[in-house]
C-alpha positions in Angstrom: 5.8 33.8 119.8 3.4 35.8 117.8 -0.3 35.3 117.4 -3.2 36.9 115.7 -5.3 38.4 118.4 -8.1 39.8 116.4 -9.4 40.7 113.0 -11.7 43.7 113.1 -13.8 45.4 110.5 -14.3 48.7 112.3 -11.4 50.5 110.4 -13.4 50.8 107.2 -17.1 52.0 107.2 -19.6 49.3 106.5 -21.0 51.2 103.5 -17.6 51.4 101.9 -16.8 47.8 102.5 -20.1 46.8 101.1 -19.5 49.0 98.0 -16.1 47.4 97.4 -17.5 43.9 97.7 -20.3 44.9 95.2 -17.6 46.1 92.8 -15.8 42.7 93.1 -19.1 40.8 92.5 -20.0 43.1 89.6 -16.5 42.6 88.0 -16.8 38.8 88.2 -20.3 38.9 86.8 -19.3 41.2 83.8 -16.2 39.1 83.0 -18.0 35.8 83.4 -20.8 36.9 81.1 -18.3 38.2 78.6 -16.6 34.8 78.6 -19.9 33.0 78.1 -20.7 35.2 75.1 -17.8 34.0 73.0 -17.3 31.3 70.4 -14.0 29.6 70.1 -12.3 28.5 66.8 -12.9 24.9 67.9 -16.1 23.7 69.4 -15.1 20.9 71.8 -17.4 21.7 74.7 -21.1 22.5 74.4 -20.6 23.0 70.7 -19.2 26.5 71.4 -16.0 26.5 73.4 -12.6 24.9 73.0 -11.5 22.6 75.9 -8.8 25.0 77.0 -11.0 28.0 76.9 -13.8 26.2 78.8 -11.3 25.1 81.5 -10.0 28.7 81.9 -13.6 30.0 82.2 -14.5 27.5 84.9 -11.3 28.3 86.8 -12.1 32.0 86.7 -15.6 31.4 88.0 -14.3 29.1 90.8 -11.7 31.7 91.8 -14.5 34.0 93.1 -14.6 32.3 96.5 -10.9 32.7 97.4 -10.9 36.2 95.9 -13.8 37.2 98.1 -12.1 35.8 101.2 -8.9 37.7 100.3 -10.9 40.9 99.9 -12.5 40.4 103.3 -9.0 40.0 104.8 -7.7 43.1 103.1 -10.6 45.2 104.2 -10.3 44.2 107.8 -7.8 45.3 110.5 -5.5 42.5 111.8 -3.7 42.7 115.2 -0.7 40.6 115.9 0.2 40.1 119.6 3.8 39.5 120.5 4.7 38.5 124.1 6.4 41.3 125.8 6.1 43.6 122.8 3.6 46.1 121.6 0.9 44.6 119.3 1.4 45.0 115.6 -1.7 46.4 113.9 -2.1 45.8 110.1 -4.7 48.2 108.7 -6.3 47.8 105.3 -4.1 50.4 103.8 -1.0 48.4 104.9 -2.4 45.2 103.4 -3.5 46.9 100.2 0.0 48.4 99.8 1.7 45.1 100.4 -0.4 43.3 97.8 0.0 46.1 95.3 3.8 45.9 95.7 3.7 42.1 95.5 1.6 42.4 92.3 4.1 44.8 90.8 7.0 42.6 91.6 5.2 39.6 90.0 4.3 41.6 86.9 7.6 43.3 86.4 9.4 40.3 84.9 6.6 39.7 82.4 6.5 43.4 81.5 10.3 43.3 80.9 10.0 40.2 78.8 7.1 41.6 76.7 9.0 44.9 76.1 12.2 43.1 75.2 10.4 40.8 72.8 8.5 43.6 71.2 11.7 45.6 70.7 13.4 42.7 69.1 10.5 42.0 66.7 10.1 45.7 65.9 13.9 45.9 65.1 13.7 42.9 62.9 10.6 44.1 61.1 12.1 47.6 60.7 15.3 46.2 59.2 13.4 43.8 56.9 11.2 46.6 55.7 14.3 48.8 54.9 16.1 45.9 53.3 13.2 45.0 51.0 11.9 48.6 50.4 12.2 49.9 46.9 11.1 53.5 46.0 9.6 52.5 42.7 8.9 48.7 42.9 7.5 49.0 46.5 9.3 45.8 47.5 12.1 43.6 46.1 14.5 40.9 47.3 15.8 42.0 50.6 19.5 42.8 50.8 19.8 40.3 53.6 18.3 37.6 51.4 20.8 37.8 48.6 24.5 38.5 48.4 25.6 42.1 47.9 26.1 42.9 44.2 29.5 44.2 42.9 30.7 45.9 39.8 31.2 42.5 38.1 28.6 40.3 39.6 25.0 40.4 40.6 22.4 38.0 42.1 18.9 37.0 41.3 16.1 36.6 44.0 17.3 33.1 44.7 20.8 34.2 45.5 22.2 32.9 42.2 25.4 34.7 41.3 25.9 35.7 37.6 28.3 37.9 35.7 26.9 41.3 34.7 28.6 41.1 31.4 27.5 37.9 29.7 30.1 35.6 28.4 29.9 34.5 24.7 29.1 30.9 25.5 26.2 31.8 27.9 22.6 31.4 26.9 20.9 33.6 29.5 17.2 33.2 30.4 15.5 35.6 32.8 12.1 34.8 34.4 9.7 37.6 35.3 6.5 37.5 37.3 5.1 37.5 40.8 5.4 35.1 43.7 4.4 32.1 41.6 7.6 32.8 39.5 9.7 33.4 42.6 8.4 30.1 44.1 9.2 30.5 47.7 7.0 27.6 48.8 9.7 25.0 48.0 13.4 24.8 48.4 15.6 26.5 45.8 16.8 23.3 44.2 13.1 22.1 43.8 11.8 25.4 42.3 10.7 25.3 38.6 13.5 27.6 37.3 16.2 25.6 39.0 14.7 22.4 37.6 14.5 24.0 34.2 18.1 25.0 34.2 19.3 21.5 35.2 17.3 19.9 32.4 18.5 22.4 29.8 22.1 21.9 30.9 21.7 18.2 30.4 20.0 18.7 27.0 22.6 21.2 25.8 26.0 20.1 27.3 28.0 22.3 25.0 26.1 25.5 26.1 26.3 27.3 29.4 22.6 27.9 30.1 21.7 30.3 32.9 18.1 30.6 34.2 17.9 33.6 36.4 14.8 34.2 38.6 13.6 37.8 39.0 10.0 37.1 39.9 9.0 38.5 43.2 6.0 38.6 45.6 3.4 41.3 45.0 4.8 42.2 41.6 2.5 42.8 38.7 3.0 43.3 34.9 3.9 46.9 35.7 6.7 45.8 38.0 8.1 43.5 35.3 8.0 46.2 32.7 9.9 48.6 35.0 12.5 45.9 36.0 13.2 45.0 32.4 13.5 48.6 31.2 15.8 49.9 34.0 17.8 46.8 35.1 17.4 43.5 33.4 17.8 44.5 29.8 21.4 45.6 30.8 22.2 41.9 31.4 21.5 41.1 27.7 19.2 38.1 28.2 18.7 35.8 25.2 15.2 34.8 26.4 12.6 36.2 28.7 10.0 33.9 30.4 7.1 35.8 31.9 3.7 35.2 33.3 1.3 37.4 35.3 -2.4 37.4 36.2 -3.3 37.0 39.9 -1.5 40.1 41.2 -2.9 42.3 38.4 -6.3 40.9 39.0 -6.0 41.8 42.7 -5.4 45.4 41.8 -9.0 45.6 40.6 -10.2 45.6 44.2 -10.1 48.2 47.0 -9.4 46.1 50.0 -9.1 48.7 52.8 -6.0 47.0 54.4 -4.0 47.5 51.2 -5.4 50.4 49.2 -6.2 54.1 49.5 -8.6 56.1 47.4 -10.3 55.1 44.2 -8.9 52.8 41.5 -5.9 54.2 39.6 -4.8 53.0 36.2 -1.1 53.1 37.3 -2.0 50.9 40.4 -1.0 53.8 42.7 -4.1 53.1 44.8 -2.6 49.8 45.8 0.0 50.3 48.5 0.3 46.6 49.0 3.4 45.6 51.1 4.0 49.2 52.1 0.4 49.7 53.4 1.2 48.9 57.0 4.1 51.3 57.0 2.2 54.2 55.4 -1.0 53.7 57.4 0.9 53.4 60.7 2.9 56.5 60.0 -0.1 58.7 59.1 -2.5 57.3 61.7 -0.1 57.4 64.6 2.3 60.1 63.8 0.4 62.6 61.8 -3.3 62.3 62.3 -3.5 61.5 66.0 -2.8 64.2 68.5 -0.5 63.4 71.3 -2.5 62.2 74.3 -2.1 64.0 77.7 -1.6 60.7 79.4 -0.4 57.6 77.6 0.2 54.4 79.6 3.0 52.3 78.2 2.5 48.9 79.6 2.9 45.9 77.3 1.2 43.7 79.8 -1.8 46.0 80.1 -2.0 46.1 76.3 -1.9 42.3 76.2 -4.8 42.1 78.8 -6.8 44.7 76.8 -6.3 42.8 73.6 -7.2 39.5 75.3 -10.4 41.1 76.6 -11.3 42.5 73.1 -10.8 39.1 71.5 -12.5 36.9 74.2 -15.2 38.9 75.9 -18.6 39.4 74.4 -17.3 38.6 70.9 -20.7 37.1 70.0 -22.2 40.6 70.4 -19.3 42.8 69.3 -18.4 40.7 66.3 -14.7 41.0 67.1 -12.9 37.8 66.2 -9.5 36.2 66.0 -7.8 36.6 62.5 -8.4 33.0 61.6 -12.2 33.4 62.3 -12.7 36.6 60.3 -13.7 34.9 57.1 -17.3 33.8 57.8 -18.1 33.3 54.1 -18.5 29.7 53.1 -15.8 28.4 50.8 -18.1 28.3 47.8 -19.4 31.8 48.4 -22.9 31.0 49.4 -24.7 34.0 50.8 -22.7 36.4 48.7 -23.8 38.5 45.8 -23.6 36.7 42.5 -20.5 37.0 40.4 -20.4 40.5 38.7 -19.4 40.4 35.0 -15.7 40.5 34.5 -15.8 43.8 32.6 -17.3 45.5 35.7 -15.3 43.9 38.5 -11.9 43.2 36.9 -11.1 46.8 35.8 -7.4 46.2 35.8 -7.6 44.0 32.7 -6.9 47.0 30.4 -3.8 48.0 32.4 -2.6 44.4 32.4 -3.0 44.2 28.7 -1.2 47.6 28.2 1.7 46.6 30.4 2.2 43.2 28.9 1.9 44.5 25.3 4.6 47.1 26.0 6.9 44.6 27.6 6.5 42.2 24.7 7.1 44.9 22.1 10.2 46.2 24.0 11.7 42.7 24.4 11.2 41.9 20.8 12.7 45.2 19.8 15.8 44.2 21.7 16.0 41.0 19.5 15.3 38.9 22.6 13.1 35.8 22.5 10.1 36.0 24.8 8.1 33.1 26.1 4.8 34.0 27.7 2.7 31.7 30.0 -0.8 31.8 31.4 -1.2 31.9 35.2 -1.9 28.5 36.7 -4.5 28.6 39.5 -6.7 26.4 41.6 -10.0 28.2 41.0 -12.8 25.8 40.0 -16.4 25.4 40.9 -16.3 21.6 41.4 -13.6 21.5 44.0 -14.2 19.8 47.3 -14.9 21.9 50.4 -11.4 21.0 51.7 -9.8 22.2 48.5 -11.8 25.4 48.5 -10.9 26.1 52.1 -7.2 26.4 51.0 -8.1 29.3 48.6 -7.4 32.3 50.8 -5.9 35.0 48.7 -9.2 36.2 47.2 -10.6 36.4 50.7 -7.8 38.7 51.8 -7.4 40.9 48.7 -10.5 40.6 46.5 -13.2 42.1 48.6 -16.2 44.3 47.8 -17.5 46.2 50.8 -15.6 43.9 53.1 -17.1 40.7 51.6 -14.8 38.4 49.5 -15.9 37.8 46.0 -17.2 34.4 45.1 -15.2 31.5 43.6 -17.3 31.9 40.5 -16.0 35.5 40.1 -12.4 34.3 40.6 -12.9 31.6 38.0 -14.2 34.1 35.5 -11.5 36.6 36.4 -8.6 34.3 35.9 -10.1 33.1 32.7 -10.3 36.7 31.5 -6.6 37.5 32.3 -5.3 34.2 30.8 -7.3 34.7 27.7 -5.8 38.2 27.3 -2.3 36.6 27.6 -3.2 34.2 24.8 -4.5 37.1 22.7 -1.3 39.1 23.2 0.9 36.2 22.3 -1.2 35.8 19.1 -1.1 39.5 18.2 2.7 39.7 18.6 3.4 36.3 17.2 5.2 35.1 20.2 5.0 31.6 21.8 3.2 30.9 25.0 2.9 27.9 27.4 -0.6 27.3 28.7 0.2 26.6 32.4 -3.5 27.0 33.3 -4.3 24.0 31.3 -1.1 22.0 32.0 -1.4 22.1 35.8 -4.5 20.3 37.2 -6.4 22.5 39.7 -5.9 20.2 42.7 -4.2 20.4 46.1 -1.5 18.0 44.8 -0.2 20.9 42.6 -1.3 24.0 44.5 -0.7 25.1 48.1 -3.4 27.7 47.9 -5.0 29.9 45.1 -2.0 29.9 42.8 1.2 29.0 44.6 2.8 25.7 43.6 3.8 22.5 45.5 6.9 20.5 44.6 4.8 18.6 42.1 3.5 21.8 40.6 7.0 23.2 40.2 8.0 19.9 38.4 5.1 20.3 36.0 6.0 23.9 35.2 9.6 23.0 34.5 8.4 20.1 32.3 6.1 22.4 30.3 8.7 25.1 29.8 11.5 22.7 29.0 9.4 20.9 26.4 8.6 24.1 24.6 12.2 25.4 24.6 13.5 22.2 23.2 10.8 21.9 20.6 11.3 25.5 19.5 15.0 25.0 19.0 15.7 28.5 20.4 19.0 27.2 22.0 21.6 26.0 19.5 23.9 23.4 21.1 27.2 24.6 19.6 
């Protein structure tokens, strides 16, 4: 039999015990106040907190009583009397050591899980970055996304196999552009270029019509010019379909997450998809001196990040990523739209690149079909539709503030009008996708990317023009 004979407080001086208790109270007060000065993404309780957040906050406050009782127990000396044996005395140092060891044992599995997960994610991200990295284009279709090319065959960004040397009966169409040409929002068979190929095959049963997609996310008119010059012209296309606009427009801005230094006419200020890699390397490997002591606990980092995003955020202004755009969808409270010739300085480079591409393609005796950039920017959209327009909030910022919808409307009109002008100057055909695709959520998933219905409409517009122009002869 064993019983607790006594719990004494004489082992630790009263002043020290009082100081430790004050630290506990102060910690609870500081954290509780920090939780109060926070606004959740949803306002279910008191018009300020989400239900889960409020429940956690209440649970934390109520935990003060058992925590204080536990602290009193740890700070006291406990004696266990065993019949016929010497009493066992547990001093505060013994209790503190026991609870510290227990805490370490409880946290160790979480720490291992977090480290393992982070390593897996870092490895995947590292391999993905290497697979997609291109020294001149910044980014292209990752090697893991398409099949490996051979001496006889290659693959477009959709994984479509084609012969490098075009057969005599093949009419080869190559599409160039950015992510709106790549069309990753829908399944491959529902993308506009795949739909276009099926319709052309049905229209010209005696011709082998290939529609190869070489559009890619982030790519601008400069990327398309480089790709045609140094790769795609070797495939002897009979026709080039190309449209650009939004990505070139974005290059006008100096969003700090993606750019470095002042605007450059060759777009070298815009690091885009490589920005994270470059900034991380220079900030963490080159600029920062090695710390004398560097804790390496993923659990501790998680706690610190949680505190930064949930304590005193009403005062610090630190928010979750989904909360960071506090600008209303229509741009109220922003500076008025700046005239396009001031804000959209990349228009001249866009015009230069597209004109050179058109002239080179025509010199190769290849048909080129231009198109304007379809987009969802309009001033009379509903708040729900305008909320879906996110690209300009991320990339088109001036001093950290997204430009207004009015600016984006005028900017896209400027770039599309330049496309029409280039088509007229070089006497080439163009399809006006901006006018053909209604600016509604039925056709657009966000600022410019297309739904299945939007892809259908693009395929219809391109198909109608190709058939009308009789560029393909059904032999």
